[in-house]
C-alpha positions in Angstrom: 44.7 -9.3 -47.5 45.4 -10.6 -50.9 42.2 -11.3 -52.7 43.3 -10.7 -56.3 43.0 -13.5 -58.7 46.3 -15.5 -59.4 47.7 -14.8 -62.8 48.7 -18.5 -63.9 50.9 -18.4 -67.1 49.5 -21.5 -68.3 45.9 -20.7 -68.3 44.1 -16.9 -68.2 41.0 -18.1 -66.5 42.9 -19.1 -63.0 42.6 -22.5 -63.6 45.8 -25.1 -63.8 45.3 -28.8 -64.1 48.5 -30.6 -64.1 49.3 -32.7 -67.4 51.8 -35.4 -68.2 54.5 -33.2 -69.3 54.3 -31.1 -66.0 55.6 -34.2 -63.9 58.3 -36.7 -64.0 55.7 -39.1 -63.2 58.0 -40.9 -60.2 54.7 -42.7 -59.3 53.2 -43.7 -62.5 49.8 -45.0 -60.8 49.1 -41.6 -59.9 50.8 -39.8 -62.7 49.3 -36.3 -63.8 48.3 -37.9 -67.2 45.5 -39.8 -65.4 44.6 -36.6 -63.5 42.8 -35.8 -66.8 40.2 -38.4 -66.6 36.6 -36.8 -66.1 34.0 -38.2 -64.3 31.0 -36.0 -63.0 29.7 -36.6 -59.7 26.1 -37.8 -60.2 26.8 -39.5 -63.5 29.6 -41.6 -62.7 29.6 -45.5 -62.1 30.5 -44.7 -58.6 27.6 -45.6 -56.4 27.3 -44.0 -52.8 26.3 -41.0 -50.8 27.4 -37.4 -52.0 28.7 -35.1 -49.8 29.7 -31.3 -50.4 32.9 -30.0 -48.8 33.8 -26.3 -48.3 34.9 -23.7 -45.8 35.5 -20.1 -45.6 31.8 -18.9 -46.4 29.7 -16.2 -45.2 30.5 -12.6 -44.9 29.5 -10.7 -41.9 26.2 -9.2 -42.3 25.7 -6.1 -44.6 29.1 -6.6 -46.2 28.4 -5.7 -50.1 28.3 -8.6 -52.6 30.5 -8.5 -55.8 31.6 -11.3 -58.3 34.8 -12.3 -56.1 33.3 -11.4 -52.4 30.0 -12.5 -50.2 29.0 -15.1 -52.9 27.5 -17.2 -49.9 24.0 -17.6 -51.2 25.4 -18.6 -54.7 27.4 -21.3 -53.0 24.6 -22.7 -51.0 22.3 -22.6 -54.0 25.3 -24.6 -55.9 25.6 -27.1 -53.0 21.6 -27.8 -52.7 21.7 -28.9 -56.5 23.8 -31.8 -55.2 21.1 -32.9 -52.5 24.0 -34.0 -50.5 23.8 -36.6 -47.7 26.0 -34.0 -45.5 27.7 -30.9 -45.9 31.3 -31.1 -44.5 32.0 -27.4 -43.2 35.5 -26.8 -43.4 35.9 -23.9 -40.7 35.8 -20.1 -41.0 32.0 -20.6 -41.8 31.1 -17.1 -40.3 33.2 -14.1 -40.7 34.9 -12.1 -38.9 34.5 -13.5 -35.5 32.1 -16.2 -35.6 29.5 -14.1 -33.8 25.9 -15.7 -33.1 24.3 -12.5 -34.4 26.6 -13.0 -37.4 25.7 -16.7 -37.7 21.8 -15.8 -37.5 22.0 -12.9 -40.0 24.5 -14.2 -42.7 25.3 -17.9 -42.6 21.9 -19.2 -41.6 20.3 -17.3 -44.2 22.3 -18.7 -47.1 23.6 -22.0 -45.6 21.2 -22.7 -43.0 18.8 -24.4 -44.9 21.6 -27.2 -45.1 22.1 -26.8 -41.5 20.9 -30.4 -40.4 23.1 -32.2 -42.7 26.2 -30.2 -42.2 29.1 -31.7 -40.0 31.2 -28.8 -39.5 34.9 -28.2 -38.0 35.8 -24.7 -36.4 38.5 -22.4 -38.2 40.4 -19.8 -36.7 37.9 -16.9 -37.5 35.4 -18.9 -34.9 38.0 -18.7 -32.3 37.8 -14.7 -32.2 35.0 -15.3 -30.3 36.5 -16.6 -27.1 36.6 -20.4 -27.0 34.6 -20.5 -30.2 31.5 -20.5 -28.1 29.1 -19.0 -30.7 30.2 -21.5 -33.2 29.3 -24.1 -30.8 26.0 -22.6 -29.8 25.0 -22.7 -33.4 25.7 -25.9 -34.4 24.7 -27.3 -30.7 22.8 -30.1 -32.5 25.8 -31.1 -34.7 28.9 -30.7 -32.6 29.7 -31.5 -29.1 30.8 -28.3 -27.0 32.9 -30.8 -24.7 35.3 -32.1 -27.5 34.8 -30.2 -30.7 36.1 -33.2 -32.6 34.2 -36.3 -33.5 33.7 -39.2 -36.3 30.8 -40.1 -38.2 30.0 -42.8 -41.2 29.1 -41.7 -44.7 28.0 -44.9 -46.4 31.0 -47.3 -45.9 33.3 -44.1 -45.1 34.5 -43.0 -41.8 35.0 -39.5 -41.6 36.9 -37.8 -39.0 36.2 -34.2 -38.0 39.1 -32.5 -36.3 39.8 -29.2 -35.0 43.0 -27.7 -36.2 43.2 -24.7 -33.9 46.2 -26.4 -32.0 47.3 -23.1 -30.2 44.2 -22.8 -28.5 43.3 -26.7 -27.6 44.8 -29.9 -26.8 45.6 -31.2 -30.0 48.0 -34.0 -28.5 44.9 -35.3 -26.8 42.9 -35.2 -29.9 45.5 -36.9 -31.9 45.6 -39.9 -29.0 41.7 -39.9 -29.7 42.1 -40.0 -33.5 44.4 -43.0 -33.4 42.3 -44.9 -31.0 39.1 -44.5 -33.4 41.2 -45.5 -36.2 42.5 -48.2 -34.3 39.2 -49.5 -33.1 37.0 -48.6 -36.3 39.2 -49.4 -39.3 37.7 -48.9 -42.5 38.7 -49.5 -46.2 38.1 -45.9 -46.8 38.4 -43.0 -44.6 38.7 -39.4 -44.6 40.1 -36.4 -42.3 38.4 -33.0 -42.3 40.2 -29.9 -40.7 40.3 -26.1 -41.4 44.3 -25.8 -42.0 45.8 -27.9 -44.9 49.2 -29.3 -44.5 50.1 -28.2 -48.2 48.7 -25.3 -49.9 49.9 -23.2 -52.8 47.8 -20.3 -51.5 49.5 -16.9 -51.6 47.8 -15.8 -48.4 48.6 -18.8 -45.8 50.5 -21.8 -47.7 51.3 -24.7 -45.7 49.7 -24.8 -42.3 51.7 -27.1 -39.8 48.6 -27.4 -37.1 47.3 -30.3 -38.4 50.7 -32.5 -38.9 50.1 -34.5 -36.1 46.8 -35.7 -37.2 48.2 -36.5 -40.8 50.8 -38.7 -39.2 48.0 -40.6 -37.5 45.8 -40.8 -40.6 48.9 -41.9 -43.0 49.7 -44.8 -40.2 46.1 -45.9 -40.5 45.8 -45.6 -44.2 43.4 -42.9 -44.8 42.5 -41.7 -48.1 41.4 -38.0 -48.0 42.3 -35.0 -46.2 39.8 -32.1 -46.7 40.7 -28.5 -45.9 39.7 -24.8 -46.4 41.9 -21.7 -44.9 43.2 -20.4 -48.3 40.4 -18.9 -50.3 41.0 -21.1 -53.3 40.6 -24.6 -54.7 43.6 -27.1 -55.1 44.0 -30.9 -55.5 47.1 -32.7 -54.4 48.3 -36.2 -55.3 48.8 -38.6 -52.6 51.1 -37.3 -50.1 52.6 -38.4 -46.9 53.2 -36.1 -44.2 56.5 -35.0 -45.0 55.4 -33.4 -48.1 56.6 -36.2 -50.6 54.3 -37.9 -53.2 53.6 -41.2 -51.9 51.5 -43.8 -53.4 50.5 -44.8 -49.4 49.8 -41.1 -48.7 46.3 -39.0 -48.5 44.8 -37.1 -51.3 44.5 -33.7 -50.1 41.7 -31.4 -51.5 42.0 -27.5 -50.3 38.3 -25.9 -50.9 38.2 -22.5 -49.0 35.7 -21.0 -51.8 32.6 -21.1 -50.1 32.0 -17.4 -51.0 33.8 -14.9 -48.6 36.5 -14.0 -50.8 39.4 -15.4 -53.3 42.9 -15.3 -52.7 45.9 -15.3 -55.3 48.2 -18.4 -55.4 52.0 -18.0 -54.3 54.5 -20.6 -55.4 53.4 -24.0 -56.3 53.7 -26.5 -53.8 55.2 -29.9 -54.7 52.3 -32.3 -55.5 49.7 -30.1 -56.5 48.0 -31.2 -59.6 44.8 -28.6 -60.1 44.3 -25.3 -58.8 41.5 -22.5 -59.4 40.4 -19.2 -58.0 38.4 -17.6 -60.8 34.9 -17.9 -58.9 33.6 -19.3 -55.7 32.4 -22.7 -55.7 32.0 -26.1 -53.9 33.7 -29.7 -53.9 31.3 -32.6 -54.4 32.4 -36.1 -53.4 30.7 -39.3 -54.0 31.9 -41.7 -51.5 31.7 -45.3 -53.0 32.9 -49.0 -51.9 36.7 -48.7 -52.4 36.7 -45.4 -54.5 35.6 -42.0 -54.6 34.5 -39.8 -57.4 35.2 -35.8 -57.0 33.7 -32.8 -58.9 34.7 -29.0 -58.4 31.8 -26.6 -59.8 31.9 -23.0 -59.6 29.3 -20.8 -59.1 29.3 -19.7 -62.8 28.5 -23.3 -63.8 31.9 -24.3 -64.8 32.9 -27.9 -63.8 36.6 -27.0 -63.1 38.0 -30.4 -61.9 36.6 -33.9 -61.6 37.5 -37.6 -61.6 37.5 -40.9 -59.9 40.2 -42.5 -57.4 40.6 -45.7 -55.7 41.1 -46.3 -52.1 44.3 -47.6 -50.7 
Protein backbone atom coordinates (compact mmCIF):
# COMPACT_ATOMS: atom_id res chain seq x y z
CA UNK A 1 0.00 0.00 0.00
CA UNK A 2 1.44 3.36 -0.96
CA UNK A 3 1.26 5.66 2.05
CA UNK A 4 4.03 8.12 1.27
CA UNK A 5 3.09 11.74 0.83
CA UNK A 6 2.79 12.95 -2.73
CA UNK A 7 5.45 15.30 -3.97
CA UNK A 8 3.43 18.04 -5.62
CA UNK A 9 5.69 20.28 -7.61
CA UNK A 10 3.68 23.43 -6.98
CA UNK A 11 3.60 23.25 -3.19
CA UNK A 12 6.02 21.34 -0.98
CA UNK A 13 3.52 20.82 1.85
CA UNK A 14 1.43 18.42 -0.20
CA UNK A 15 -1.37 20.92 -0.87
CA UNK A 16 -2.48 21.97 -4.31
CA UNK A 17 -5.30 24.42 -5.00
CA UNK A 18 -6.00 25.22 -8.64
CA UNK A 19 -5.66 28.81 -9.83
CA UNK A 20 -6.96 30.59 -12.89
CA UNK A 21 -3.68 30.03 -14.72
CA UNK A 22 -4.16 26.28 -14.44
CA UNK A 23 -7.41 26.17 -16.37
CA UNK A 24 -8.91 27.10 -19.68
CA UNK A 25 -12.00 28.15 -17.70
CA UNK A 26 -14.41 26.70 -20.21
CA UNK A 27 -17.16 27.06 -17.64
CA UNK A 28 -16.48 30.55 -16.33
CA UNK A 29 -18.99 30.37 -13.48
CA UNK A 30 -17.03 27.43 -12.06
CA UNK A 31 -13.55 28.51 -13.07
CA UNK A 32 -10.61 27.90 -10.69
CA UNK A 33 -10.24 31.65 -10.10
CA UNK A 34 -13.50 31.45 -8.15
CA UNK A 35 -12.14 28.50 -6.17
CA UNK A 36 -9.76 30.81 -4.31
CA UNK A 37 -12.60 32.43 -2.40
CA UNK A 38 -12.42 31.58 1.30
CA UNK A 39 -15.30 31.22 3.73
CA UNK A 40 -14.74 29.38 6.97
CA UNK A 41 -17.52 27.07 8.10
CA UNK A 42 -19.13 28.53 11.20
CA UNK A 43 -18.27 32.13 10.36
CA UNK A 44 -19.71 32.30 6.87
CA UNK A 45 -23.04 33.91 6.05
CA UNK A 46 -24.35 30.51 4.99
CA UNK A 47 -26.87 29.51 7.63
CA UNK A 48 -27.89 25.93 8.28
CA UNK A 49 -26.78 22.73 9.98
CA UNK A 50 -23.14 21.67 9.84
CA UNK A 51 -22.13 18.10 9.08
CA UNK A 52 -18.71 16.47 9.14
CA UNK A 53 -17.88 14.05 6.32
CA UNK A 54 -14.92 11.66 6.37
CA UNK A 55 -14.02 8.03 5.83
CA UNK A 56 -11.14 5.57 6.24
CA UNK A 57 -10.86 6.11 9.95
CA UNK A 58 -9.79 3.65 12.63
CA UNK A 59 -6.75 1.38 12.70
CA UNK A 60 -7.15 -2.07 14.14
CA UNK A 61 -6.69 -2.16 17.93
CA UNK A 62 -3.09 -2.03 19.02
CA UNK A 63 -1.64 -0.55 15.84
CA UNK A 64 0.98 2.08 16.70
CA UNK A 65 0.23 5.77 16.28
CA UNK A 66 2.53 7.86 14.09
CA UNK A 67 2.16 11.30 12.51
CA UNK A 68 0.69 9.77 9.34
CA UNK A 69 -1.07 6.69 10.71
CA UNK A 70 -3.73 5.77 13.26
CA UNK A 71 -4.79 9.35 13.95
CA UNK A 72 -8.44 8.46 14.63
CA UNK A 73 -8.33 10.03 18.11
CA UNK A 74 -7.16 13.34 16.66
CA UNK A 75 -9.69 13.42 13.82
CA UNK A 76 -12.52 12.57 16.25
CA UNK A 77 -11.47 15.45 18.49
CA UNK A 78 -11.37 17.77 15.49
CA UNK A 79 -14.81 16.64 14.34
CA UNK A 80 -16.28 17.36 17.76
CA UNK A 81 -15.15 21.00 17.58
CA UNK A 82 -17.78 21.53 14.86
CA UNK A 83 -20.61 20.19 17.07
CA UNK A 84 -22.01 18.58 13.91
CA UNK A 85 -25.68 17.83 13.34
CA UNK A 86 -24.48 14.62 11.69
CA UNK A 87 -21.27 12.79 10.94
CA UNK A 88 -21.35 11.35 7.44
CA UNK A 89 -19.18 8.25 7.70
CA UNK A 90 -17.83 7.56 4.22
CA UNK A 91 -16.91 3.91 4.65
CA UNK A 92 -13.90 1.87 5.81
CA UNK A 93 -14.64 3.15 9.28
CA UNK A 94 -12.86 0.24 11.01
CA UNK A 95 -9.82 -1.61 9.68
CA UNK A 96 -8.86 -4.17 8.63
CA UNK A 97 -12.03 -6.26 8.42
CA UNK A 98 -14.73 -4.26 10.20
CA UNK A 99 -14.86 -6.85 12.99
CA UNK A 100 -17.14 -6.05 15.93
CA UNK A 101 -14.33 -6.46 18.46
CA UNK A 102 -12.25 -3.97 16.49
CA UNK A 103 -15.16 -1.53 16.32
CA UNK A 104 -15.50 -1.81 20.11
CA UNK A 105 -11.80 -1.37 20.84
CA UNK A 106 -10.73 1.21 18.27
CA UNK A 107 -13.48 3.10 16.43
CA UNK A 108 -15.77 3.29 19.44
CA UNK A 109 -12.97 4.57 21.68
CA UNK A 110 -12.32 7.46 19.29
CA UNK A 111 -15.40 8.27 17.19
CA UNK A 112 -17.88 6.51 19.49
CA UNK A 113 -18.78 9.80 21.18
CA UNK A 114 -20.34 10.82 17.86
CA UNK A 115 -22.03 7.51 17.14
CA UNK A 116 -25.58 8.69 17.78
CA UNK A 117 -25.24 11.42 15.15
CA UNK A 118 -23.32 9.27 12.67
CA UNK A 119 -24.95 8.30 9.39
CA UNK A 120 -22.56 5.79 7.80
CA UNK A 121 -22.11 3.88 4.56
CA UNK A 122 -20.03 0.70 4.33
CA UNK A 123 -16.69 0.51 2.57
CA UNK A 124 -14.89 -2.44 1.09
CA UNK A 125 -13.12 -3.24 4.37
CA UNK A 126 -16.41 -3.72 6.22
CA UNK A 127 -17.18 -6.49 3.74
CA UNK A 128 -14.06 -8.41 4.74
CA UNK A 129 -16.40 -9.66 7.44
CA UNK A 130 -19.03 -11.68 5.48
CA UNK A 131 -21.99 -9.52 4.47
CA UNK A 132 -20.50 -6.69 6.56
CA UNK A 133 -22.50 -8.16 9.43
CA UNK A 134 -20.39 -6.64 12.22
CA UNK A 135 -20.71 -3.17 10.67
CA UNK A 136 -24.49 -3.60 10.66
CA UNK A 137 -24.44 -4.84 14.24
CA UNK A 138 -22.36 -1.91 15.47
CA UNK A 139 -24.53 0.64 13.64
CA UNK A 140 -27.82 -1.18 14.22
CA UNK A 141 -29.50 2.00 15.49
CA UNK A 142 -28.34 3.99 12.46
CA UNK A 143 -28.62 1.62 9.49
CA UNK A 144 -31.13 -1.00 8.42
CA UNK A 145 -29.41 -4.34 7.83
CA UNK A 146 -32.12 -5.25 5.32
CA UNK A 147 -31.23 -2.46 2.92
CA UNK A 148 -27.91 -0.88 3.82
CA UNK A 149 -28.85 2.29 1.95
CA UNK A 150 -31.21 5.01 3.07
CA UNK A 151 -32.08 8.70 2.84
CA UNK A 152 -32.41 11.41 5.46
CA UNK A 153 -32.94 15.14 5.77
CA UNK A 154 -30.41 17.69 6.97
CA UNK A 155 -32.20 21.00 7.19
CA UNK A 156 -33.55 21.72 3.71
CA UNK A 157 -31.20 19.16 2.13
CA UNK A 158 -31.86 15.53 1.29
CA UNK A 159 -28.90 13.16 1.65
CA UNK A 160 -28.80 9.70 0.06
CA UNK A 161 -26.49 7.22 1.81
CA UNK A 162 -25.51 4.54 -0.72
CA UNK A 163 -23.72 1.20 -0.66
CA UNK A 164 -21.21 1.14 -3.51
CA UNK A 165 -19.94 -2.41 -2.94
CA UNK A 166 -21.64 -3.40 -6.16
CA UNK A 167 -19.83 -6.69 -6.71
CA UNK A 168 -21.43 -7.93 -3.48
CA UNK A 169 -24.94 -6.44 -3.47
CA UNK A 170 -27.69 -5.67 -5.98
CA UNK A 171 -26.81 -2.14 -7.05
CA UNK A 172 -29.26 -2.15 -9.96
CA UNK A 173 -32.06 -2.52 -7.42
CA UNK A 174 -30.48 0.20 -5.30
CA UNK A 175 -30.29 2.56 -8.29
CA UNK A 176 -34.00 2.02 -8.95
CA UNK A 177 -34.69 2.85 -5.29
CA UNK A 178 -32.59 6.00 -5.60
CA UNK A 179 -34.49 7.07 -8.71
CA UNK A 180 -37.83 6.59 -6.95
CA UNK A 181 -36.64 8.48 -3.91
CA UNK A 182 -35.34 11.43 -5.91
CA UNK A 183 -38.50 11.50 -8.01
CA UNK A 184 -40.84 11.44 -5.02
CA UNK A 185 -38.90 13.79 -2.74
CA UNK A 186 -37.39 16.49 -4.97
CA UNK A 187 -35.22 19.09 -3.24
CA UNK A 188 -33.44 22.22 -4.35
CA UNK A 189 -30.26 20.85 -2.79
CA UNK A 190 -29.29 17.21 -2.41
CA UNK A 191 -26.23 15.04 -1.92
CA UNK A 192 -25.17 11.45 -2.39
CA UNK A 193 -22.60 9.75 -0.17
CA UNK A 194 -20.82 6.52 -1.07
CA UNK A 195 -17.47 4.99 -0.28
CA UNK A 196 -16.03 4.72 -3.79
CA UNK A 197 -15.34 8.00 -5.64
CA UNK A 198 -16.20 8.08 -9.30
CA UNK A 199 -13.24 10.42 -9.81
CA UNK A 200 -9.98 10.44 -7.86
CA UNK A 201 -6.37 11.43 -8.42
CA UNK A 202 -5.33 9.10 -5.63
CA UNK A 203 -2.34 6.93 -6.43
CA UNK A 204 -3.67 3.90 -4.56
CA UNK A 205 -7.11 3.49 -6.16
CA UNK A 206 -7.96 6.34 -8.54
CA UNK A 207 -11.29 6.45 -10.34
CA UNK A 208 -13.80 3.84 -9.15
CA UNK A 209 -16.64 2.84 -11.45
CA UNK A 210 -18.74 1.20 -8.72
CA UNK A 211 -20.90 4.26 -8.15
CA UNK A 212 -21.44 5.34 -11.76
CA UNK A 213 -25.07 4.15 -11.90
CA UNK A 214 -25.81 6.23 -8.79
CA UNK A 215 -24.12 9.25 -10.31
CA UNK A 216 -26.25 8.79 -13.44
CA UNK A 217 -29.43 8.93 -11.37
CA UNK A 218 -28.23 11.82 -9.21
CA UNK A 219 -27.14 13.82 -12.27
CA UNK A 220 -30.53 13.39 -13.94
CA UNK A 221 -32.25 14.64 -10.79
CA UNK A 222 -30.00 17.66 -10.32
CA UNK A 223 -28.07 16.61 -7.21
CA UNK A 224 -25.31 18.94 -6.07
CA UNK A 225 -22.81 16.97 -4.01
CA UNK A 226 -21.09 13.58 -4.09
CA UNK A 227 -19.10 12.66 -0.98
CA UNK A 228 -16.66 9.73 -0.95
CA UNK A 229 -13.58 8.25 0.70
CA UNK A 230 -11.54 5.16 -0.34
CA UNK A 231 -8.39 7.02 -1.39
CA UNK A 232 -6.70 8.27 1.79
CA UNK A 233 -6.40 11.90 0.80
CA UNK A 234 -8.48 15.05 0.36
CA UNK A 235 -9.59 16.18 -3.08
CA UNK A 236 -12.19 18.59 -4.39
CA UNK A 237 -13.57 18.60 -7.93
CA UNK A 238 -15.45 21.17 -9.95
CA UNK A 239 -18.98 20.24 -11.06
CA UNK A 240 -18.66 17.07 -13.14
CA UNK A 241 -21.01 14.86 -15.11
CA UNK A 242 -20.85 11.06 -14.86
CA UNK A 243 -18.76 10.87 -18.03
CA UNK A 244 -15.95 12.79 -16.36
CA UNK A 245 -16.41 16.14 -18.07
CA UNK A 246 -16.72 19.53 -16.36
CA UNK A 247 -20.40 20.43 -16.49
CA UNK A 248 -22.24 23.31 -14.83
CA UNK A 249 -25.16 20.92 -14.33
CA UNK A 250 -22.94 18.29 -12.73
CA UNK A 251 -22.10 17.37 -9.15
CA UNK A 252 -19.37 18.79 -6.97
CA UNK A 253 -17.34 15.83 -5.68
CA UNK A 254 -15.27 15.72 -2.50
CA UNK A 255 -12.97 12.85 -1.57
CA UNK A 256 -12.30 12.81 2.18
CA UNK A 257 -10.56 9.56 3.02
CA UNK A 258 -8.45 11.27 5.67
CA UNK A 259 -10.14 10.01 8.83
CA UNK A 260 -6.91 8.77 10.39
CA UNK A 261 -5.99 5.29 9.14
CA UNK A 262 -3.17 6.40 6.84
CA UNK A 263 -2.37 8.71 3.94
CA UNK A 264 -1.77 7.80 0.30
CA UNK A 265 0.28 9.43 -2.42
CA UNK A 266 -1.35 11.05 -5.43
CA UNK A 267 -1.11 9.71 -8.94
CA UNK A 268 -1.90 11.50 -12.18
CA UNK A 269 -4.25 14.44 -11.75
CA UNK A 270 -7.76 13.67 -12.96
CA UNK A 271 -9.63 16.21 -15.05
CA UNK A 272 -11.72 18.51 -12.90
CA UNK A 273 -9.57 18.30 -9.78
CA UNK A 274 -9.23 21.68 -8.12
CA UNK A 275 -7.72 21.03 -4.69
CA UNK A 276 -5.70 18.14 -3.26
CA UNK A 277 -3.99 17.54 0.06
CA UNK A 278 -2.36 14.63 1.87
CA UNK A 279 -0.03 16.22 4.38
CA UNK A 280 -2.08 15.24 7.45
CA UNK A 281 -5.32 13.59 8.49
CA UNK A 282 -8.36 15.85 8.68
CA UNK A 283 -12.10 16.24 8.28
CA UNK A 284 -14.42 17.98 5.83
CA UNK A 285 -17.10 20.20 7.37
CA UNK A 286 -20.11 21.33 5.34
CA UNK A 287 -22.73 23.88 6.30
CA UNK A 288 -25.86 23.02 4.33
CA UNK A 289 -27.89 26.16 3.75
CA UNK A 290 -30.87 27.20 1.70
CA UNK A 291 -29.79 27.07 -1.95
CA UNK A 292 -26.06 26.91 -1.12
CA UNK A 293 -23.40 25.28 1.02
CA UNK A 294 -20.11 26.17 2.63
CA UNK A 295 -17.20 23.76 2.89
CA UNK A 296 -14.04 23.67 5.00
CA UNK A 297 -11.35 21.03 5.03
CA UNK A 298 -9.20 21.26 8.15
CA UNK A 299 -6.33 19.02 9.20
CA UNK A 300 -5.40 17.84 12.69
CA UNK A 301 -2.46 20.28 12.81
CA UNK A 302 -4.99 23.13 12.77
CA UNK A 303 -4.54 24.16 9.13
CA UNK A 304 -7.58 25.16 7.12
CA UNK A 305 -6.50 23.74 3.79
CA UNK A 306 -9.50 24.50 1.59
CA UNK A 307 -12.77 26.38 2.06
CA UNK A 308 -15.44 28.19 0.12
CA UNK A 309 -19.13 28.66 -0.68
CA UNK A 310 -21.05 27.22 -3.62
CA UNK A 311 -24.62 27.54 -4.84
CA UNK A 312 -26.96 24.67 -5.47
CA UNK A 313 -28.22 24.21 -9.01
